[in-house]
VODOLUM-968594 format. One record per residue (C-alpha): residue number from 1; x, y, z; residue in three letters. Coordinates in steps of 0.001 Angstrom, whole numbers, plus 524288, in hexadecimal, padded with zeros to 5 digits. Layout:
<rs>
   pos       x       y       z   code
   NUM       X       Y       Z    Ala
...
</rs>
This chain:
<rs>
   pos       x       y       z   code
     1   3B90A   77A88   AF4A8    Met
     2   3C708   77F36   AF61D    Tyr
     3   3D3DE   77AE9   AEFE5    His
     4   3E213   77EE8   AF0D8    Glu
     5   3EAE6   77C6A   AE51B    Leu
     6   3F9B2   77CA6   AE679    Thr
     7   401E5   77B3D   ADA2A    Val
     8   4102E   77761   ADC01    Trp
     9   41A4E   77AA0   AD1A6    Ser
    10   42856   77F49   AD04E    Arg
    11   42C4C   78D7D   AD0AB    Gly
    12   42CE5   7954A   AC3F9    Ile
    13   42D85   789CD   ABA7B    Ile
    14   41FED   7849C   ABD8F    Met
    15   419DF   79003   AC4A2    Asp
    16   41070   79404   AB9E3    Lys
    17   40B18   7863A   AB873    Glu
    18   40800   785C0   AC700    Ala
    19   40264   79374   AC6CB    Arg
    20   3F990   78FF0   ABB63    Asp
    21   3F3CC   78442   AC29D    Val
    22   3F01F   78C3C   ACE99    Ser
    23   3EB9B   797EA   AC67B    Ser
    24   3E263   78FF9   ABDFA    Cys
    25   3DC49   788C6   AC979    Ile
    26   3D9FD   79576   AD0E1    Ala
    27   3D480   79C3D   AC4C4    Ala
    28   3CB2A   790FB   AC226    Ala
    29   3C65D   7915F   AD034    Ala
    30   3C3B8   79FEC   ACF14    Arg
    31   3BC6E   79DBB   AC24C    Ala
    32   3B369   7948D   AC9B8    Leu
    33   3B096   79F0B   AD3C0    Gly
    34   3B920   798E6   ADE42    Leu
    35   3C281   7A00D   AE71E    Tyr
    36   3D09A   79DD4   AE2CF    Ala
    37   3DE8C   7A20B   AE568    Asp
    38   3EA89   7A008   ADCE2    Asn
    39   3F69B   7A228   AE524    Val
    40   404AF   7A418   AE0F8    Ser
    41   41057   79E1F   AE80D    Asp
    42   414D3   7A656   AF37C    Tyr
    43   419D9   79AC4   AFB73    Ile
    44   42445   79465   AF2F7    Asp
    45   42F32   79A76   AEAF3    Asp
    46   4291D   79B7C   ADD69    Pro
    47   4343E   7A33E   AD777    Asp
    48   43DAE   797C4   AD816    Arg
    49   43E69   78E6A   ACC9B    Thr
    50   439DA   7809F   ACFF4    Asn
    51   43653   78458   ADDEC    Cys
    52   429B1   77DF2   AE26E    Leu
    53   41EC5   787EB   AE1B1    Val
    54   4100D   78804   AE311    Arg
    55   4041E   78EA9   ADD81    Arg
    56   3F744   78EC6   AE4A7    Tyr
    57   3E8D4   78F9B   AE1BB    Ala
    58   3DD5E   78E14   AEADA    Arg
    59   3CEE3   78EE3   AE829    Phe
    60   3C1D5   78C38   AEE88    Gly
    61   3B392   78FFD   AEF68    Asp
    62   3B566   7990D   AFB07    Ser
    63   3BE9D   7A485   AFD38    Pro
    64   3CCD9   7A0D3   AFF77    Ile
    65   3D0B9   7A5E4   B0CCE    Val
    66   3DF64   7A333   B0BF6    Asp
    67   3E21E   7AB1C   AFFB3    Arg
    68   3EEDE   7B074   B051C    Phe
    69   3F474   7A326   B088B    Val
    70   3FE84   7A13E   AFDDB    Tyr
    71   3FF94   7927D   AFEDA    Glu
    72   3F4C6   7885E   AFE0C    Asn
    73   3F3F7   78259   B0BA8    Pro
    74   3EB56   776CB   B078D    Arg
    75   3ED7C   773CF   AF91A    Pro
    76   3E474   76917   AF44F    Asp
    77   3E828   76AC2   AE5EC    Trp
    78   3F6C0   769BB   AE31F    Val
    79   3FD62   76A2B   AD5C7    Val
    80   40B94   7669E   AD31B    Leu
    81   40FD1   76D03   AC668    Val
    82   41C02   76475   AC5FC    Glu
    83   41C8D   7565A   ACAA2    Glu
    84   42927   75679   AD297    Thr
    85   422BA   75FB0   ADC52    Ile
    86   41C23   75380   AE1BB    Ile
    87   42913   75064   AE88E    Lys
    88   42C70   75E2E   AEC94    Ala
    89   42305   762E9   AF6FB    Val
    90   416DE   75FC2   AFEE2    Asn
    91   40D6E   7664B   AF584    Phe
    92   401C4   7609C   AFCE7    Leu
    93   40504   76799   B0981    Arg
    94   3F841   76C7F   B0F42    Gly
    95   3EFB6   7646A   B0622    Thr
    96   3E490   75E2A   B0DDC    Pro
    97   3E556   74F55   B0E2F    Asp
    98   3DE83   74875   B030A    Gly
    99   3DB1C   754F5   AFBB5    Ser
   100   3E6BE   75824   AF2FD    Gly
   101   3E686   757B4   AE422    Val
   102   3F48E   7573A   ADF52    Leu
   103   3F721   759BB   AD0C9    Val
   104   404AF   756AF   ACB69    Ile
   105   40A11   759E7   ABDF8    Asn
   106   410CC   74D3A   ABA3E    Ser
   107   4115F   742BD   AAFC6    Ala
   108   41310   7386B   ABA67    Arg
   109   408B9   72F82   ABFFE    Glu
   110   401DB   7344C   ACC50    Pro
   111   40566   727BC   AD37B    Glu
   112   413CB   72AC1   AD167    Tyr
   113   412A0   738B5   AD65E    Leu
   114   40AD2   73421   AE211    Leu
   115   416E9   72CF4   AE6F4    Lys
   116   41D59   739F9   AEA13    Phe
   117   412C2   73DEA   AF3B1    Leu
   118   4143E   739A4   B01E3    Pro
   119   40867   7344E   B08EE    Asp
   120   40641   74155   B0FC5    Ser
   121   40471   74806   B0291    Met
   122   3FC53   73D14   AFCA5    Arg
   123   3F2E7   73EAD   B07F1    Ala
   124   3F036   74C76   B02FE    Lys
   125   3EBB6   74817   AF59A    Leu
   126   3DE5E   745ED   AEFB3    Ala
   127   3E3D9   7453D   AE1D3    Lys
   128   3F111   74474   ADB3D    Leu
   129   3F015   749C0   ACD56    Val
   130   3FAD0   74866   AC31F    Val
   131   3FA79   74F4B   AB5FC    Val
   132   40511   74FEE   AAB99    Asp
   133   40366   75E76   AA976    Ala
   134   40FBA   75F92   AA147    Val
   135   40A7E   755B3   A977E    Glu
   136   3FCC9   75B87   A976B    Leu
   137   400EF   769B9   A9609    Ala
   138   40104   77044   A88CB    Glu
   139   40D6A   76D62   A8138    Gln
   140   412FB   777DC   A785E    His
   141   41C85   77441   A6D78    Asp
   142   42181   7689B   A750C    Gly
   143   425C5   770F7   A808C    Ser
   144   422EA   76D72   A8E95    Ser
   145   4174D   773D2   A9568    Pro
   146   41FFB   7756D   AA154    Trp
   147   4226D   783FC   AA1D6    Met
   148   42F9C   78317   AA895    Phe
   149   4369D   77C70   A9D43    Val
   150   434E1   78846   A9483    Arg
   151   43E3E   79371   A920A    Asp
   152   441B8   79994   A9F2B    Leu
   153   43F8E   7A75A   A9A3D    Gly
   154   431D6   7A406   A95CC    Glu
   155   42F8E   79CA0   AA261    Leu
   156   4330F   7A8A7   AAA57    Ala
   157   42866   7B084   AA3A5    Phe
   158   41E6F   7A5DF   AA671    Asp
   159   421E7   7A5E6   AB4D0    Arg
   160   42152   7B49B   AB6CE    Met
   161   412C0   7B45A   AB9A5    Ser
   162   41073   7B66D   AC81C    Thr
   163   404B0   7B7B2   AD0DB    Glu
   164   3FCAB   7C337   ACC47    Gly
   165   40360   7C3D7   ABF02    Ala
   166   3FD9B   7BFDA   AB205    Glu
   167   40226   7B2BC   AACFB    Glu
   168   40AB9   7B367   AA0E9    Arg
   169   40578   7A671   A9BE7    Leu
   170   3F7B3   7A110   A9C85    Ala
   171   3F410   79A0F   AA915    Ile
   172   3F2E3   78B50   AA82A    Gly
   173   3FC90   7879A   A9D8D    Leu
   174   405F6   77C29   A9D31    Gly
   175   405FF   77206   AA7FB    Ile
   176   3FD16   77A3A   AB0A1    Ala
   177   3F157   77708   AA7FD    Ala
   178   3F123   76821   AA989    Pro
   179   3F4B0   76975   AB7E6    Leu
   180   3E8AD   771F6   AB9D1    Ile
   181   3E06A   7683C   AB232    Gly
   182   3E4A1   75CA9   ABA7B    Ala
   183   3E26F   76446   AC716    Leu
   184   3D4CB   768B8   AC32A    Val
   185   3D0BF   75B20   ABE93    Ala
   186   3D5EC   7543A   ACAAA    Ala
   187   3D006   75D9D   AD48E    Thr
   188   3C2E7   75F70   ACDCA    Gly
   189   3BFE2   76C31   AD4D8    Glu
   190   3C0FF   775CE   AC98B    Leu
   191   3BA17   7740E   ABC67    Pro
   192   3C3C4   77095   AB1B2    Val
   193   3BE1B   77A67   AA80B    Asp
   194   3BEE4   7859C   AB1BD    Val
   195   3CD24   782CF   AB4AC    Val
   196   3D036   780C7   AA63F    Ala
   197   3CB57   78E90   AA392    Asp
   198   3D6B9   79387   AABF1    Gln
   199   3E13D   78B41   AA569    Val
   200   3E850   79009   A9940    Ala
   201   3EA7A   78260   A93D1    Asp
   202   3DD0C   77C6E   A9573    Arg
   203   3E02E   77063   A8D42    Asp
   204   3EC06   76CEA   A958D    Ala
   205   3E3F4   76EA2   AA1D9    Met
   206   3D99A   76558   A9C9F    Leu
   207   3E448   75B73   A9990    Arg
   208   3E7E7   75C26   AA7E5    Gly
   209   3D99C   759ED   AAB73    Val
   210   3D923   74DD0   AA2DF    Ala
   211   3E682   747D7   AA53A    His
   212   3EB09   74681   AB333    His
   213   3EC28   73B88   ABD05    Lys
   214   3E6AE   73B1E   ACAB9    Val
   215   3E895   732F1   AD6E5    Ile
   216   3DD3E   734CE   AE035    Glu
   217   3DF22   73284   AEEB6    Phe
   218   3D4B3   72DEF   AF83B    Pro
   219   3CFD7   73854   B0185    Ser
   220   3D40C   738BB   B0F9D    Gly
   221   3E009   73E35   B1650    Pro
   222   3E50D   730D5   B1A39    Ala
   223   3E729   72CAD   B0C17    Thr
   224   3F4E2   72D75   B0692    Thr
   225   3F3A2   725B3   AF9F2    Gly
   226   3EC20   726AE   AED28    Pro
   227   3DE64   7219D   AEB8C    Ala
   228   3E258   713DB   AE813    Thr
   229   3E6CB   707F4   AEF8D    Thr
   230   3EC3D   700A3   AE3FF    Gly
   231   3F1F5   7033C   AD67C    Pro
   232   3EC51   70F37   AD00A    Ala
   233   3E99E   711B7   AC1C9    Thr
   234   3E8FE   71E77   ABA8F    Thr
   235   3DCD5   7208D   AB27D    Ala
   236   3DE30   723D7   AA3E6    Pro
   237   3E205   731E7   AA179    Thr
   238   3D76B   73552   A97BF    Thr
   239   3D209   73D87   AA2C7    Gly
   240   3D72D   74127   AB039    Ala
   241   3DE0D   734BD   AB466    Ala
   242   3DB97   7301B   AC23D    Thr
   243   3E39D   72618   AC982    Thr
   244   3D9F0   71D1B   AD031    Val
   245   3DA20   70FC5   AD6D9    Pro
   246   3DB10   704B9   ACCF3    Thr
   247   3CDF2   6FF17   AD0F3    Ala
   248   3C735   70BFC   ACE10    His
   249   3CE82   710A5   AC216    Ala
   250   3C614   718E8   AB92F    Ala
   251   3C78B   71F6E   AAC2D    Ser
   252   3CB0F   72DC8   AACB7    Ala
   253   3C0D5   7308A   AA277    Gly
</rs>
């Protein structure tokens, strides 16, 4: 078992959210006795506001031999902290065909977001997961859980944490928590309770576990479309909602 997680966000304004996702996944893997790395961004330009940046985690049940490779060459788990990134870059570059789990923070339907992916990127996917992390995150006094809309002076303090430094705020607050929940539920590789122990806002993470939507793709590198040949329906969102062919629609439980 081996997985590479790449989290895409925008420099400075969303950097902590991305860092929290990779940090919590790596910490949970270590708690399970797995080998894990949590890698900062040495490839992009993380000091520029709004610049596309990445955070990386990788874990498995055998020693990681490429620990000093500062970019995931074969990411099979990909998280987009902000939905417009879907149009910005080939974030599935290197992902083996038919293996990718893509998680997007968005209030839109997965079928709509799927339209922005060319066939070459669809062929990489096993699952497309959409979670409205902004809505599911903890709300304080009517303010937005998006960190970057807060006072810029306060924001600067939150973003001063760097690799090797102690975080000023707890890890796994705000939109990071439901994003982590949706990722863990959709992939099914890490126990929810073990990951939740690493997340500051456990309740928000569990909301992400319970309320997300998934399009599953049939296996095989030749496939470029979702696992349906006709109209698809989205199962009720009382649990993790899964988009399935109409003839096989099932309750999410």
